[in-house]
A tleap script that builds the chain and sets N, CA, C and O, in Angstrom:
source leaprc.protein.ff14SB
mol = sequence {
  NMET LYS LYS LEU LEU ILE LEU LEU GLY SER
  VAL LEU LEU SER ILE SER ALA PRO ALA TRP
  ALA ASP VAL GLY ARG ASP ASP ALA ALA ALA
  ILE ALA GLN ARG VAL SER GLY GLY ARG VAL
  LEU SER VAL GLU ARG ALA GLU ARG ASP GLY
  HIE ALA VAL TRP ARG VAL LYS VAL VAL THR
  GLY GLN GLY GLU VAL LYS VAL ILE PHE ILE
  ASP ALA ALA SER GLY ARG THR CLEU
}
set mol.1.N position { -43.041 25.534 204.513 }
set mol.1.CA position { -42.286 25.516 203.395 }
set mol.1.C position { -40.869 25.571 203.221 }
set mol.1.O position { -40.236 25.020 202.320 }
set mol.2.N position { -40.398 26.304 204.185 }
set mol.2.CA position { -39.036 26.440 203.962 }
set mol.2.C position { -38.170 25.281 204.501 }
set mol.2.O position { -37.081 24.986 204.009 }
set mol.3.N position { -38.783 24.593 205.637 }
set mol.3.CA position { -38.405 23.513 206.171 }
set mol.3.C position { -38.511 22.207 205.448 }
set mol.3.O position { -37.939 21.177 205.804 }
set mol.4.N position { -39.285 22.332 204.409 }
set mol.4.CA position { -39.537 21.270 203.189 }
set mol.4.C position { -38.553 21.305 202.468 }
set mol.4.O position { -37.997 20.276 202.084 }
set mol.5.N position { -38.079 22.739 202.091 }
set mol.5.CA position { -37.174 22.609 201.220 }
set mol.5.C position { -35.790 22.465 201.638 }
set mol.5.O position { -34.878 22.286 200.831 }
set mol.6.N position { -35.649 22.533 202.742 }
set mol.6.CA position { -34.399 22.095 203.773 }
set mol.6.C position { -34.088 20.502 203.610 }
set mol.6.O position { -33.057 19.877 203.356 }
set mol.7.N position { -35.295 20.162 203.840 }
set mol.7.CA position { -35.388 18.467 204.120 }
set mol.7.C position { -35.027 18.059 202.593 }
set mol.7.O position { -34.098 17.284 202.362 }
set mol.8.N position { -35.765 18.589 201.639 }
set mol.8.CA position { -35.359 18.196 200.276 }
set mol.8.C position { -33.889 18.045 199.576 }
set mol.8.O position { -33.381 17.125 198.935 }
set mol.9.N position { -33.477 19.180 199.920 }
set mol.9.CA position { -31.968 19.782 199.659 }
set mol.9.C position { -30.993 18.595 200.550 }
set mol.9.O position { -29.921 18.281 200.033 }
set mol.10.N position { -31.340 18.025 201.731 }
set mol.10.CA position { -30.628 17.228 202.519 }
set mol.10.C position { -30.783 16.146 201.880 }
set mol.10.O position { -29.725 15.556 201.662 }
set mol.11.N position { -32.010 15.501 201.369 }
set mol.11.CA position { -32.458 14.255 201.067 }
set mol.11.C position { -31.307 14.239 199.488 }
set mol.11.O position { -30.524 13.309 199.293 }
set mol.12.N position { -31.406 15.126 198.778 }
set mol.12.CA position { -30.606 15.030 197.387 }
set mol.12.C position { -29.062 15.015 197.890 }
set mol.12.O position { -28.243 14.143 197.601 }
set mol.13.N position { -28.871 15.958 198.560 }
set mol.13.CA position { -27.500 15.861 199.007 }
set mol.13.C position { -26.914 14.504 199.374 }
set mol.13.O position { -25.816 14.143 198.949 }
set mol.14.N position { -27.723 13.716 200.224 }
set mol.14.CA position { -27.361 12.431 200.701 }
set mol.14.C position { -27.265 11.414 199.588 }
set mol.14.O position { -26.324 10.650 199.375 }
set mol.15.N position { -28.591 11.550 198.797 }
set mol.15.CA position { -28.495 10.607 197.452 }
set mol.15.C position { -27.088 10.658 196.757 }
set mol.15.O position { -26.641 9.566 196.408 }
set mol.16.N position { -26.338 11.760 196.512 }
set mol.16.CA position { -25.336 12.408 195.553 }
set mol.16.C position { -24.050 11.916 196.168 }
set mol.16.O position { -23.026 11.721 195.513 }
set mol.17.N position { -24.162 11.733 197.418 }
set mol.17.CA position { -22.845 11.803 198.003 }
set mol.17.C position { -22.327 10.370 198.114 }
set mol.17.O position { -21.106 10.410 198.266 }
set mol.18.N position { -22.747 9.243 198.099 }
set mol.18.CA position { -22.021 8.070 197.584 }
set mol.18.C position { -21.231 8.139 196.473 }
set mol.18.O position { -20.150 7.593 196.695 }
set mol.19.N position { -21.346 8.701 195.080 }
set mol.19.CA position { -20.819 8.847 194.132 }
set mol.19.C position { -19.291 9.384 194.413 }
set mol.19.O position { -18.383 9.280 193.588 }
set mol.20.N position { -19.179 9.887 195.524 }
set mol.20.CA position { -17.864 10.314 195.535 }
set mol.20.C position { -17.096 9.685 196.936 }
set mol.20.O position { -16.051 10.065 197.465 }
set mol.21.N position { -17.900 8.721 197.278 }
set mol.21.CA position { -17.250 7.935 198.877 }
set mol.21.C position { -16.332 6.944 198.436 }
set mol.21.O position { -15.525 6.602 199.301 }
set mol.22.N position { -16.204 6.247 197.053 }
set mol.22.CA position { -15.391 5.245 196.618 }
set mol.22.C position { -13.836 5.715 196.879 }
set mol.22.O position { -13.030 5.226 197.669 }
set mol.23.N position { -13.683 6.704 196.063 }
set mol.23.CA position { -12.335 7.103 196.359 }
set mol.23.C position { -12.036 8.649 196.511 }
set mol.23.O position { -12.241 9.503 195.649 }
set mol.24.N position { -11.571 8.822 197.636 }
set mol.24.CA position { -11.666 10.236 198.100 }
set mol.24.C position { -10.525 11.059 197.378 }
set mol.24.O position { -9.804 10.547 196.521 }
set mol.25.N position { -10.424 12.283 197.759 }
set mol.25.CA position { -9.472 13.280 197.337 }
set mol.25.C position { -8.110 12.840 197.664 }
set mol.25.O position { -7.293 12.985 196.755 }
set mol.26.N position { -7.697 12.342 198.747 }
set mol.26.CA position { -6.475 12.020 198.915 }
set mol.26.C position { -6.230 10.502 198.320 }
set mol.26.O position { -5.116 10.238 197.866 }
set mol.27.N position { -6.899 9.861 198.322 }
set mol.27.CA position { -6.681 8.702 197.375 }
set mol.27.C position { -6.366 8.851 195.981 }
set mol.27.O position { -5.497 8.108 195.523 }
set mol.28.N position { -7.037 9.853 195.084 }
set mol.28.CA position { -7.090 10.164 193.903 }
set mol.28.C position { -5.685 11.215 193.702 }
set mol.28.O position { -5.261 11.428 192.566 }
set mol.29.N position { -5.152 11.716 194.687 }
set mol.29.CA position { -4.004 12.564 194.667 }
set mol.29.C position { -2.984 11.403 194.713 }
set mol.29.O position { -2.094 11.226 193.881 }
set mol.30.N position { -3.233 10.634 195.799 }
set mol.30.CA position { -2.005 9.496 195.732 }
set mol.30.C position { -1.552 8.321 194.210 }
set mol.30.O position { -0.507 7.804 193.817 }
set mol.31.N position { -2.916 8.324 193.765 }
set mol.31.CA position { -2.923 7.609 192.579 }
set mol.31.C position { -2.216 8.581 191.484 }
set mol.31.O position { -1.305 8.141 190.782 }
set mol.32.N position { -2.599 9.701 191.387 }
set mol.32.CA position { -1.977 10.576 190.273 }
set mol.32.C position { -0.284 10.788 190.345 }
set mol.32.O position { 0.512 10.931 189.416 }
set mol.33.N position { -0.088 10.757 191.590 }
set mol.33.CA position { 1.339 11.071 192.230 }
set mol.33.C position { 2.138 9.751 191.629 }
set mol.33.O position { 3.230 9.777 191.061 }
set mol.34.N position { 1.291 8.550 191.909 }
set mol.34.CA position { 2.035 7.296 191.685 }
set mol.34.C position { 2.363 7.364 190.023 }
set mol.34.O position { 3.514 7.292 189.593 }
set mol.35.N position { 1.269 7.500 189.230 }
set mol.35.CA position { 0.965 7.196 188.014 }
set mol.35.C position { 2.279 8.340 187.234 }
set mol.35.O position { 3.118 8.008 186.396 }
set mol.36.N position { 2.100 9.534 187.771 }
set mol.36.CA position { 2.809 10.605 187.015 }
set mol.36.C position { 4.315 10.910 187.392 }
set mol.36.O position { 5.026 11.606 186.667 }
set mol.37.N position { 4.862 10.201 188.870 }
set mol.37.CA position { 5.758 10.536 189.415 }
set mol.37.C position { 6.259 11.991 189.670 }
set mol.37.O position { 7.384 12.460 189.839 }
set mol.38.N position { 4.735 12.648 189.630 }
set mol.38.CA position { 5.196 14.280 189.615 }
set mol.38.C position { 4.730 14.716 191.195 }
set mol.38.O position { 4.629 13.805 192.016 }
set mol.39.N position { 4.490 15.908 191.552 }
set mol.39.CA position { 4.022 16.706 192.563 }
set mol.39.C position { 2.669 17.220 192.275 }
set mol.39.O position { 2.520 17.882 191.249 }
set mol.40.N position { 1.576 16.978 193.120 }
set mol.40.CA position { 0.148 17.245 193.090 }
set mol.40.C position { 0.194 18.536 193.400 }
set mol.40.O position { 0.613 18.937 194.485 }
set mol.41.N position { -0.289 19.389 192.346 }
set mol.41.CA position { -0.386 20.758 192.776 }
set mol.41.C position { -2.242 21.063 192.895 }
set mol.41.O position { -2.627 22.168 193.276 }
set mol.42.N position { -2.976 20.260 192.627 }
set mol.42.CA position { -4.581 20.688 192.965 }
set mol.42.C position { -5.164 19.103 192.730 }
set mol.42.O position { -4.564 18.143 192.246 }
set mol.43.N position { -6.503 19.182 193.230 }
set mol.43.CA position { -7.463 18.094 193.161 }
set mol.43.C position { -8.833 18.867 193.416 }
set mol.43.O position { -9.130 19.615 194.347 }
set mol.44.N position { -9.571 18.468 192.321 }
set mol.44.CA position { -10.961 19.129 191.978 }
set mol.44.C position { -11.766 18.027 191.870 }
set mol.44.O position { -11.271 17.105 191.221 }
set mol.45.N position { -13.137 17.810 192.427 }
set mol.45.CA position { -14.261 16.862 191.853 }
set mol.45.C position { -14.407 17.660 190.341 }
set mol.45.O position { -13.913 18.743 190.026 }
set mol.46.N position { -15.205 16.801 189.572 }
set mol.46.CA position { -15.415 17.050 188.170 }
set mol.46.C position { -16.463 15.848 187.715 }
set mol.46.O position { -16.668 14.769 188.269 }
set mol.47.N position { -17.038 16.387 186.554 }
set mol.47.CA position { -17.714 15.321 185.821 }
set mol.47.C position { -16.908 14.949 184.349 }
set mol.47.O position { -16.370 15.878 183.747 }
set mol.48.N position { -16.861 13.868 183.917 }
set mol.48.CA position { -16.422 13.840 182.496 }
set mol.48.C position { -17.330 12.530 182.024 }
set mol.48.O position { -17.482 11.458 182.609 }
set mol.49.N position { -17.863 12.979 180.796 }
set mol.49.CA position { -18.663 11.764 179.914 }
set mol.49.C position { -19.708 11.589 181.022 }
set mol.49.O position { -20.025 10.408 181.159 }
set mol.50.N position { -20.317 12.419 181.832 }
set mol.50.CA position { -21.460 12.040 182.782 }
set mol.50.C position { -20.990 10.798 183.983 }
set mol.50.O position { -21.748 10.004 184.539 }
set mol.51.N position { -19.591 10.929 184.149 }
set mol.51.CA position { -19.101 9.982 185.318 }
set mol.51.C position { -18.483 10.964 186.080 }
set mol.51.O position { -17.939 11.915 185.517 }
set mol.52.N position { -18.497 10.848 187.364 }
set mol.52.CA position { -17.949 11.501 188.543 }
set mol.52.C position { -16.450 11.223 188.512 }
set mol.52.O position { -16.157 10.030 188.435 }
set mol.53.N position { -15.392 12.142 188.560 }
set mol.53.CA position { -14.179 12.154 188.396 }
set mol.53.C position { -13.253 12.965 189.345 }
set mol.53.O position { -13.823 13.852 189.979 }
set mol.54.N position { -12.181 12.839 189.506 }
set mol.54.CA position { -11.269 13.773 190.329 }
set mol.54.C position { -10.357 14.183 189.218 }
set mol.54.O position { -9.867 13.310 188.502 }
set mol.55.N position { -10.073 15.535 189.008 }
set mol.55.CA position { -9.031 15.960 188.211 }
set mol.55.C position { -7.945 16.546 189.108 }
set mol.55.O position { -8.109 17.458 189.918 }
set mol.56.N position { -6.813 15.891 188.849 }
set mol.56.CA position { -5.505 16.121 189.488 }
set mol.56.C position { -4.673 16.777 188.474 }
set mol.56.O position { -4.393 16.405 187.334 }
set mol.57.N position { -4.367 17.736 189.065 }
set mol.57.CA position { -3.159 18.737 188.456 }
set mol.57.C position { -1.648 18.411 189.186 }
set mol.57.O position { -1.403 18.625 190.373 }
set mol.58.N position { -0.779 17.890 188.273 }
set mol.58.CA position { 0.565 17.849 188.647 }
set mol.58.C position { 1.732 18.260 188.007 }
set mol.58.O position { 1.647 18.683 186.854 }
set mol.59.N position { 2.799 18.204 188.568 }
set mol.59.CA position { 3.824 18.842 187.885 }
set mol.59.C position { 4.854 17.873 188.016 }
set mol.59.O position { 4.992 17.307 189.100 }
set mol.60.N position { 5.692 17.570 186.933 }
set mol.60.CA position { 6.563 16.193 186.911 }
set mol.60.C position { 7.962 16.686 187.266 }
set mol.60.O position { 8.315 17.859 187.385 }
set mol.61.N position { 8.503 15.872 187.377 }
set mol.61.CA position { 10.256 16.176 187.586 }
set mol.61.C position { 10.832 16.964 186.627 }
set mol.61.O position { 11.879 17.508 186.977 }
set mol.62.N position { 10.251 17.288 184.956 }
set mol.62.CA position { 10.840 17.808 184.264 }
set mol.62.C position { 10.009 19.187 183.977 }
set mol.62.O position { 10.149 19.885 182.972 }
set mol.63.N position { 9.281 19.391 184.864 }
set mol.63.CA position { 8.524 20.734 185.052 }
set mol.63.C position { 7.494 20.889 183.996 }
set mol.63.O position { 7.176 22.010 183.599 }
set mol.64.N position { 6.935 19.751 183.504 }
set mol.64.CA position { 5.866 19.779 182.650 }
set mol.64.C position { 4.524 19.825 183.716 }
set mol.64.O position { 4.530 19.182 184.766 }
set mol.65.N position { 3.440 20.632 183.312 }
set mol.65.CA position { 2.058 20.452 184.022 }
set mol.65.C position { 1.173 19.382 183.412 }
set mol.65.O position { 1.367 19.369 182.197 }
set mol.66.N position { 0.312 18.515 183.771 }
set mol.66.CA position { -0.464 17.680 183.490 }
set mol.66.C position { -1.549 17.649 184.115 }
set mol.66.O position { -1.483 18.011 185.289 }
set mol.67.N position { -2.850 17.236 183.600 }
set mol.67.CA position { -3.859 16.871 184.223 }
set mol.67.C position { -4.117 15.518 184.073 }
set mol.67.O position { -4.024 14.938 182.991 }
set mol.68.N position { -4.444 14.980 185.137 }
set mol.68.CA position { -4.761 13.468 185.082 }
set mol.68.C position { -6.310 13.228 185.831 }
set mol.68.O position { -6.498 13.602 186.988 }
set mol.69.N position { -7.369 12.566 185.027 }
set mol.69.CA position { -8.572 12.435 185.569 }
set mol.69.C position { -8.600 10.748 186.105 }
set mol.69.O position { -8.363 9.734 185.449 }
set mol.70.N position { -8.922 10.874 187.311 }
set mol.70.CA position { -9.073 9.482 188.180 }
set mol.70.C position { -10.629 9.204 188.277 }
set mol.70.O position { -11.336 10.130 188.674 }
set mol.71.N position { -11.158 8.104 187.974 }
set mol.71.CA position { -12.414 7.745 188.048 }
set mol.71.C position { -12.738 7.581 189.589 }
set mol.71.O position { -12.060 6.805 190.261 }
set mol.72.N position { -13.740 8.285 190.133 }
set mol.72.CA position { -14.623 8.303 191.349 }
set mol.72.C position { -14.833 7.041 191.919 }
set mol.72.O position { -14.580 6.772 193.093 }
set mol.73.N position { -15.283 6.288 191.115 }
set mol.73.CA position { -15.763 4.953 191.608 }
set mol.73.C position { -14.846 3.749 191.689 }
set mol.73.O position { -14.897 2.862 192.541 }
set mol.74.N position { -13.894 3.865 190.549 }
set mol.74.CA position { -13.028 2.877 190.384 }
set mol.74.C position { -11.616 3.210 190.988 }
set mol.74.O position { -11.055 2.400 191.725 }
set mol.75.N position { -11.081 4.357 190.677 }
set mol.75.CA position { -9.565 4.725 191.157 }
set mol.75.C position { -8.644 4.775 189.911 }
set mol.75.O position { -7.464 5.123 189.895 }
set mol.76.N position { -9.442 4.340 188.820 }
set mol.76.CA position { -8.646 4.046 187.523 }
set mol.76.C position { -8.294 5.360 186.801 }
set mol.76.O position { -9.050 6.302 187.041 }
set mol.77.N position { -7.625 5.500 186.249 }
set mol.77.CA position { -6.959 6.604 185.519 }
set mol.77.C position { -7.812 6.610 184.301 }
set mol.77.O position { -8.150 5.578 183.723 }
set mol.78.N position { -8.143 7.790 183.937 }
set mol.78.CA position { -8.898 7.989 182.359 }
set mol.78.C position { -8.007 8.915 181.479 }
set mol.78.O position { -8.349 9.189 180.328 }
savepdb mol mol.pdb
quit
């Protein structure tokens, strides 16, 4: 039974992995940096309106902290 649960968990993880494969963490950080002109503070995986996104926190040259959402499939800013 334990082996079956491990196998099932592995299958579920492998099915969900492609949703994050199109635009990686580094790509999302680069996009947010280019769009904002700021310095990236953090990058986290998230969901927004049922879609996979990257939540990128940046600080601008004026010291303003902004959160930029990057679509994980297309790389577009939301």
